[in-house]
C-alpha positions, 0 to 999 in steps of 0.5 A: 499499500505504501509503495503504491501511494508513493508511486501515486504522488510521484505520478502526480507531482510529474504530471503537474509540472507542466500544468498551468498554475492555475490547474494545479491543486492545492495540495501534493497529496495525490488525492482529489478532490483536494481537501479544503474545508472552507465556503465553496470547497470540500471536506475529505472525510475518513469513515474508516474501515466497513464491509458494506459502504456507509451512506452519509447525509448533511444535517439537511438530509441531502446525501454525500458522496462516499467513495473507498472500500471496506479497508478504508471509506471516505465521505466527499461532503461539498461545502456551501459558499453560504456555509456558516464558519465553524462546526458542521456534522454530517450522519453516518450509517454503517456497520456500527449503526448511525453515529454523527461526525463533525469538521469545522469551516474556516474562513476564506476571502474571495475577490470581487469582480465588476463586468458591465453587461446589457441592462436588460440581463441585470433588470429582468424585464417580467417574461424574462424573470418568469422564464428565469424561475421556470429554468431555475426549477427545471434545473434543481430537478438535475441538481438532485440526482443522486445515481450508483455507483459512485465513482472510486477513489482513484477516479476523481481527478479531473483534466482541464474541459478545455485549453485556455486562461482561467478568466473567472475564479470560482467564488468571485463576489460579483458586480453587475452593472453596480449591482451585487449578484450572487458569488461566481459559482464556477470557473470560467475559462477563456478561449476562442468560439468552437473550442472542444470541450471534453468530459473531465470523467466518465458521465452521462449527459443528463440535460441539454437546454438553452437558458437565459442566463446561462445560455446554451448549457449541457449538465453531465452526471458522474455518480453518487451526487457529483455533477458538472456543467458547462454554460454559454455553449456555441454547439453541442455534439451529444444527446441526453442520455448519451455515456462520455468517457473522459476526454471525449468532445461533447461541446464547444465555447460559445457566447451565449446567455449573459456573458462579456465574450466566449468563454466557457463556464465550468461548474462542479456540484457535490451534494447538491453544492456548487464547488471550486472545480480547481480542487479535482484538476489533476 
């Protein structure tokens, strides 16, 4: 086991040397996602051994992704950007029955970004607001998906979905036309219209839509409550129900929806919570 961990870590460090700075993880442990117990981060919680896979839920009752094997299970808990600082609790059900497991969330200061966009995309007309509400209700059903089997621990490393410069980071406090809005819930990668976008992990296409804010959008389901979204696309080369392999092209960068230029908005979701995609990058 120690030799395997050493070889994994060595391969990981060699691969990181060729990556742009923004794509390098915050830890050299070789485990993904990187443990980052801050708002918008991921808590890696050791559950110990169990002959059966433990069931873990948040305080709100949302199922949590559990990976590993009977020797060592790990819960991967997505922490909302709105999470309060301090102690949080999940419920664990395993061979020993039911127990609580605590973890602590620390502070993180995110930068602010000011953008100028078309006024109609900030102060919505009644018909646009109604459309947005319908779209949000639909996407809530996608976000709630929790399918088996969950990915294994070694399959959690992602590749960047497209080449390009990171133009906007996760967690930015955004101000549109002088009005504060929700923090940025994904990673923006600036790339020319038509640039190929590939699946960062194997997954199933579970939604394709044209949304008011996000433009042309694709959602992938990777199992166990891990989903990824791809927004502002110029084209889609997949259909709902398609099973994609890691590295397979399925859409292209564009400038649809509320944008200031062509780029890919890439989001990663765990237990119905958007988390920092950089924590998953290999």
